[in-house]
N, C-alpha and C positions, 0 to 999 in steps of 0.2 A: 458808898458816899453819894450815890445818886448823881454822878457827874454826867450821865447820858440823858438828863431831863430835857435838855434843849433839842436832842435828837428824836425824842419820843413825842414832844409837844411843839406846836407852832408858837411863834413869838407872840407874847401878849400885847395888847394895844398900848400905845405910849401913855405914860402917866400924865394926869391932869391935876389941876388944883383941888378938884373934888374927889380924887381917887381915895378909896378906902385903905385902911391898914392892910387888909388881906390882899388887895390888888397890888399894893406896893411890895408886900412880902413875896408874892408870886413873881412879880417883875424882877426883883433883885435875885431871886432864886434862878430864874431863867437866864438872866444876864451872866451870872457867875458860871453856870453850867456851860453856856455858849462860849464864853471866853476860855475856860479850861479845855473844852473839847477841841476848839480851834488850835490851841497850843499843842495838844497831844497829837492831833492829826498831822499838822504841818511838820512837827519834829519827827514824825514817823516816816516821812517821805524824803528821799535824798534831794539835795538842793538843785541838782540838774533837772530832775523831773518836776520839782515844785515850781521852778521858774516858767514851765510851759503851761501851768494850770492857772486860769484866771482867778484873781483874788476875790474873796467875799468875806463879809463880816458875820455871815450866818453859817454856823457849822453844818447844818443840814443841807443848805444850798451849796456849800463848798464840796460836800461829799457827792452831790449830784454832778458837779463839774468834773470831779475826779472820774466818776463813772462814764461820763460822756467822752472823756479823754481816752479811755481804755476800752471802749466798745469794740473797736477793730481787733484789739489783742484778744478779747474774749472769743470772738468768732474764730480766730486762728487757733486758740486753745481747744475749742470745740471740735474743729477739724482734726487736730492732732489726736484728741481722745477717741474720736470715732474710728480713725485709722488704726490706732493701737488696739481697740477692741476687736476690729475685724481681722487683724493679723496675729493676735495673741493666741497661742495654742499651748495646751498643757504638755510639758516635756517630761514629766514624771520625776523631777528632781526636787522641787521645792515642797511638794505635798499638795494634794488636791484641795485641801481646806484653804491653804494660802492662795492658790490659784483662783478659787471662787471668790474669796474675799477681795482680791485685787480687781477682778472683773466688776464686782459689786461697787467697789470704791469709784471706779471710772464712771459707772452709771450714775452714782450720786453726784459726781462732779458735773456731769452733763445736766443733771436736774437743776443745779444752781445756775446753769446757763440757759434756762428755759427750754431744755430739750429732755423732757422726762421720758423715761423708759419704763413701761409697765413691768410688774414682777413676773407675770406669766411669760412675756416675751423674753425677759432676761434669763429665766430658767431654761427655756428652749435654746437660747443663744449660747449659754454656757455649755449645754449638752453637746452642741456641735463643735466646741473647742476641745473636747476630750479625745484622746487618741483611740486607735483601733482596739486596744485591749478592753475598752469599755463598750464594745459593740453590743454584746448580749445585755448589758445593763441598760443601754439606750432602747433596745427592742422591748425589754420588759417594761420600761416606762411608757413607751408609745402605745403599748397594748392596754394600759390601764386607763380607766375613765377619770380617775381623780387627778387633779393638778397639784403639784407640789408647791409649797412655799419655799422661800430661800433657805430657811432654817432646816426644813426637811431635805432639801437638795444637798446641803452640806453634810448632814448626818448620813444619808444614804450613800453618797459618794465616798465618804471616809470609810464606811463599812465595806464597800466594794473594793476599794484600794487595798484594805487589809486582807481581804479574801484572796485577791490576786497575788499579793506578796506571799501568803502562805502556800498557795498553789504553786507558785514559781519555786519556792524553797523545797516543796515535796518533790517536784519534778527533778530539780537539781540533785537532791539526795538519792532518788531512785536511779538516775543516770550514773552517778558515782558508784553506787552499790553494784549495778550491773557490770560496769567496767571492771571493778575489782574482782567480781565473780568470774568473768570471762578470763581474766588474767590468771586467776588461781586455777581454773579448769585447764587452761592451756599448759600451765606449769605442771599440773598433775599428770596430764597426758604424756608429757615429755619424760617424766619420771617412770611412768608405766612402760613407756616405750623402751627405756633403758633396762627396766626389769624384765621385759618380755623377750629380751634377746636370749637365744638358746645358750645354755651353759654347757661347757664341755665336761662330761662325766667320764671317768676312766672305768672301763669294764673290768670285772675281776680277771686277773691274769694277764691283762694287757700291759704293754710296756709304757712307762711314764716318760720315756725319753724320746717320744715320737717327734717332739718339736725341735730336738737338738740335731736332727739330720740322720744320724746312724742308728738304725734299730738295734735293740738288744733284748734278747730273750730272758724273761724273768724265771724260766724254769731251769735252763742249762747254763744261763749266764754268759752265753756266747753272743758276740755281735754279728750282725748281718741278717738276722731274721727275727720275727716276732714269736711269742710263745705259741700262738695259734698255728704257726707254721712249723713248729719244732717237731721233728720226728720222734724224739724221745718222749715229748709230752703227749703226742698222739698215741704212742704205744702204751 
């Protein structure tokens, strides 16, 4: 609908008796856009805040007054964003892609406040926010001559995070396997220990009633001696 015409163009000169049809058309176009823009802007601001802003009949000038009113707030927001960027560290829960996108978003917000951060500086800054698990990854980057762009940083960090997850999974699986193996070996040794106990074998001709207390000869069937001590058996 081209309602922002008055925000993109300055106000035309006042109409005169000798104004052309084209000049009158442009004047009416700008007047309508200016009036509609003022209505939209003022209705988008709460009445308590709108009362503190000086009034103006020019939509573009009114926006400048709004900006002057909130310049102090912009400085405060910039300080908060800088502090957040300095203290934000990747905790490994949200995903490294989301972490980098959040840091990039804060840098873009600072850019709108006339505090632009170069891409090269932002890449190095994000590297410092990564935990110790990425130390080898950082060393590998620092030894390279090429500088990464933000898209390359996101791609490489996501690959490194996936590699670390797989490595952690393999270590956990190996630890569990070794634990089960040791337990099984210990159990097997116990069984072998039970099997290695000497069994009691009865020698031919020996009495089977030794454990009962009174010996009995298996040859003469008399109690009081064993077969090996039996005189008749010896004969």
